[in-house]
N, C-alpha and C positions, 0 to 999 in steps of 0.2 A: 430606447435605442442607445447603444454605447456611442460616446463622442470621442473620436480619435484624438490622441495627443501626439505632438511632433516626435518622431523617432530619434531626432538628434539629441534630445535631452536625456540624460541618464535616468533610467527607470528606478522608481522608488518602491514599487509594490503597493502603493496607496491607491485605493479606489474610493470614489465618492458617489453616494446615492443621493439623488435630488429629484424634486418634482413629484413627490409622493407623500404618503402619510405614514409616520412611524409610530409604533406603539410605545407610549411613554406613560407608565403607571396606568391609570384608568382612563386615559385619553388618547386620541389620535391627533398628532400635531404635524403641521407642515414644517418639517425641519430636515436638514441634510444629515446624512450619516456617513462617516469616514471609517474605513477599515484598512487593515494591512494584510496583504496576501503573503507577506514574509513571516510575520509573527502569528498570523491567524487570529488576531485580536481586533477588537473595536477601539478606535482612536478617539481622542478628544479633538474635535474638528478645529476649534479656534486655536488650540495650542499648536496643532500641526501646521496650520496655515500661517498664523501670525508670529509665533515664537520660532518656528523652524523653517518657515518660508517654503514649505513643501507643496508642490503642485501635483495633483493626482495623475497617475498614469491613465486612468480611465474614469469617465463620468457616466453613470448609469441613470438615464431618465426613466423614472418609474411611471410616468404618465398617469398620475393620480392613484396608482395602486397602493396597497398596504404593505409595508415592510415590517415583518414580525420576527422575533427570535424563532429559531427552528423548533419543531414540535418534539416533545419528549413523551414516550410511552413507557409507563412503569410496569405494564403487564402484557407481555407479548410472548405467546407460547411457540410461535413459529409463523411462517408465511411462505407463499410461493413454492410449496412442496417440501420445504425444509422444516423439520421439527427438532427443537433443541434437546428433547428427551429421548430421541430415537438414536441408539448407538449402533453404528455399523461395525463390521469386523475390523475394518481398517480405519483408524481415526484420521488418517490423511484425507479420506473421503468426507469425514465430518468437517474438517477444517476447510476444505474447498467449498462445501455446501454452505457453511457459515459465511464465508467471504462473498459468495454469490448473493446470499440473502441480504447482506449489508448493502450491496450495490443496488439491489432492487428496492429495498425498503426506503432508501433515502429519496428515491424518486417520488414517494408519496408525501414528502415533507417532514418525515421523522428523521431528525439528525442525530438523536440520541435515544437510547431505550434500555430497558432491563430485560435481557433474555430470561424467560420464565420457565421453570421446571416444576410441573405439577408432581403430585405424589408418585414416587418411584422407588425401586429397590436401591439400596445403598450404593451398589456398584455403578449405577447410572450416574449418581452425583459425583462419585470419585473420578469417573472417566471424563465427564463433560465439564465440570466446574473449572478446571484449569484453562479451558478454551474460552470461557464466558466472562472472565473478569474484565475490569475496566481496560479499554483498549486505546484511550486517548493519548497515551505517552508517545505513540508514533506520529500523531498529528498529521497524518497523510490523508488529504481530502479524497484522493482516489480510492481509498479503502471503503468509502461510503459511510453508512450510518455507524455510530459509535456506541459500543456497550459501555454503560456506566456501572456495570456489575450485575451479577445474576440475582434473580428473585426466586427463592426456593419456596414454593407454595405447597406446603405439606412435607412429609406425610403425617405430621403431628396434628391431625384434624379429627373432628368428630364424625363417626360413620353415618349418622342420620343426616348429616349435612355435607356429605362427600361429593355430591353432584356426579360428575363423570370420573372422578378419581377412583381408581380400582380399590375396592375394600380389601383385597388380598394383600396390599402393600402398606396399608395404614398402620401407624404406630400410635395406638390409643392409650397406652399406659407407660409413657416415657419416664425414665429415672433421671430427671433433671438434665443439666447441661451435658453430662457425660454421653447421653444418648444422641444429642445433636452432633457431638464430635464423632461418634461411631457412624452415624448416618451420613453426614456430609463430608467427613474427613477432618481430622483435627487441624491439618495444615490449611484447610480452606476456611477455617474460623479464626485461626491465630497465625498471621504471617510470620515468617521466620526472620525477617529483617525489619528494622524500624521504618524504613522508607517504602516498604512493600504494603500494598493494600490487599485486604481480603478479596477474593473473587466474588464474594457474596455481598450484595448491597442491601437486600431486604429478605426477611423471613416471615412467612405467614403461618400462623398456628392457632389452634383453639385454646384459649386461656383456661377453660374449665377442666382440661385434662390434667391428671396428676403429674407433677414435676414441671409443668410449663411456667407457672408463676415464679418459681425460684430461678428458672433459666433466663428470664427476660433481662434482669440486670447484667448477668454474665454476657449475654449476647450483645446488648447495646453498649457495653463498656469497650467493645472491640470496634466500634464505629459502624455496626450493622444496625439498620432500622428494623423494628419489630412491628408487624401488623397482625390484627385480629381478623380471622376469617374462617369459613367453613366451620361454624361454631353454633352451639346452643347457649352461649353465654347470656346470662341475665345482665340487666343494667348494672347491678352491683359488681358482678364478676368482671365485666368489661371496664368499669371505672377503676377497679383495683389494678387491672393490667396496665391501664394508662398511668396510674400513679407509680407503677414499677418501671416505667420507661417505654412502653409501647406508644406509638405515635400515629398509627395508620389503621384504617379499616379497609380490608380488601373487598372489592366489588360490593359496595354497600347494597343491602337488601337481598342480594343473591347468596344462597347457601348460608344463611344465618337466621337466628330467631327473629321473627317479624315484630314490628311495633305492636304493642298491646297497651291499652289505656291504663292498666295498673302496673305494668312493667314494660317500659319502652325498649328494653333490650339494648343491643349495641347502638342502634340509631339514637337512643336517648342521650348518648354521650356527646352528640353534636351540640346539645345545650351545655352550659358550663357545669362540668362535674366537679364535685368537691375535691380539692387538692390535686387536680390534674388539668392540663390544658386540653382544649377541645381538639380532637384528632383530625388529621387529614383523612380523606376517604376517596376511594375509586368509584367511578360511575361508568357503566357500559351503556352509552347512548346510541345503540344500534337500532333502536325501534323494536327490538324483540325481547331483550332481557328486562327492560323496565318500561312502564307506561310513561309517556311524556310528562304527565302531571306529577308522577313520582319523582322524576328527575328535577322538575321545577321546585318541588317541595324541598328536596335535599339541598339544592343550591340556595334557596332562600333561608334555610335553617342555618347554614354556615358557609357562606360563599368563599371565605378565605381558606377553607380546607378542601374545596371541591376540585377533584382531579379527574379529567376524562381519560379513560383507558379503553383499549380495544378488547383485551383478553382474546386476541386473534389466535387462530390455530393455523396449521400448515395449509389448510384449505383456502386461506385468503389468497385470491388471485387464481384459483383453480376452478375447473368446470364442476357442475353438479355431478353427484355420484356417491358411491360408497367408498370409504377410505379406511384402511387398517391403521391402528394406533398401537401403543404399547400394551403389555400385559393382556393381550388377546382381545382388546376392545376394538369396536368398529364404529365409525360415524357415518351418518347420512347427511349430505349437503343438498339442500333444495333452496336455490337462491341464496339469500343472506342467512337462512336458518340452518343451524347445525345441531343435530341431536344424536344421542347414542342409538345405535341400531335397534329397532323394534320398540323404542320408548319415546316419550315426549321430553326426556331429560335434556336440557340444553347443554351443548358440549363446546362452550366458548363461542367465539364470534367469527364472522367472516368480513367484518367491516374494517375499513381503513380509519385511521385517526382523523383524517380530513373529513370523512363522512360523519363521524361522531361530532366533530366541531360544527358541521353544517346543521345537523339535527338539533344540537343544543341551542344554537343561535335561533333556530326556528321556533323551538318550544319555550324558551325561557324568558324572552323579552329582555335579555341581557344585552349590553352594548358589545361592539366588536372587541374592544380591549378586555372587557370582562370575560368574554368567551375565550379569547386567546390565552388569557392568564391561566386557564384551566389545563392547558397543554404546554405551558412554557414556565412562567415564574413559579407557580405553585408546586408542580412536581420537582422543580429544581430546589426549592426551599425545603421540601420534605426530605430530599436526599442530602441536605447540607451543602448544596452547590449554588446557593444564592450569590449573585455577583459574578459567577463564572458561566453558568448556563441559564437559559430562559430569560435573558435580559439584554438590553441594548446599551448598557452603561459602559463607560471607558474601562478597558481591561478585560471585559468579558470575551469569551470565545466568539468569533465572528461566524456563528452558525445562524443562518438566516433563511427565511422564506419570503418570497414576494407573492402576495395573494390578490386575487380578484374577488372581492367580497361585495355582493350586490343582491338586490331583490329582482327575481326574474320569473315571470309567469305566476306571480302571486306567492312565490316561495323564495326564501333566502338561500343563496348559493355561495359556496366558497370553493374557488379553484386555485390550486397551487400552480403558479406560473414559472417560478424560478426557485432553485434551492442552492444555497451556498454553504460550504463546510470549511471551517478554518480559513475563511477569507478567499476561497476559490469556488467558482461556480461549478456545480456538478450536475445541474439539470436546468 
């Protein structure tokens, strides 16, 4: 419960959280946290109190709950009926739908995310990417969840591993970086001013396709992360891509060559690959895409690279039924399971990131800080945002979630109780 402070004293915008457990590295510690609703940043509590003699405007008693950085989802295709890759006739409608999604998404604890565009025609990228770039410059908590840049998943992927991506739009013989410019738009890959960021934060492609290997250094030199996915790549091809600058595996195990004892495929790069760092990797822990033991194996293989993602579609938060998508495709939603009409092909997820967190905690035997790291610090580090997002250190953005994490009825449960964005409570 908030503790009121005398209205006669000038307000400072400082808020103090006390009486709970904060995530600090791999531990939960009983420690206060101070934030500023003016700057939207986390403060150094002793410096604020002892050096500047600031008294908080508000004291939040956490009553033993966990205070964590806000969740980050690096693969979200849509939710609550809005799809990032569906282009209306009037882009004003698109902008309104995006704003509404941001306000609904933040209620689930996701304070930042990468709006994801699966394989589409070039005109879809050209029209939507200008709306999906990093949105944090406004720093308005009322806007809801914040885009950290778009994730372009395809269309430079292998047809045999395309999943629900429409084969008709795939580009399986690209001519190097020039075809990425044609597909996504040159201005979306190379900002026109030094202070401008590309709207694209992450690109997923299959490294075995012609022209991809040569494009990786060009793409990463622009500050865009490169991921391997929807791929038949061998261990050797995947390793070569990591040596060229790729740093991520998109939804590990799904839509890629499986582990084989004589060629471990992309999964093998989670061990130390010659001349390349071990990659980050996404895991869909919805209980449908991967067996719980598979999730546990991946985490134990390389916990520092483990990132929980939803791969959620617009059907997240919608009732069961049949739904139209792009390029003439249709999905069937039955509970949490989403498939292409008339097939068993999985079509993304209907799980929230909080549900994935809960599942991973139940399956893995990991501690609460280790579980939360997979949706906070690790995705932030993958995106080059360590110290800004996904952490509670001084100077980081005050994007926070208050969690009730407990065992209930023999199962671990995680409930989002409060959400704060840029130092202001939004849920």
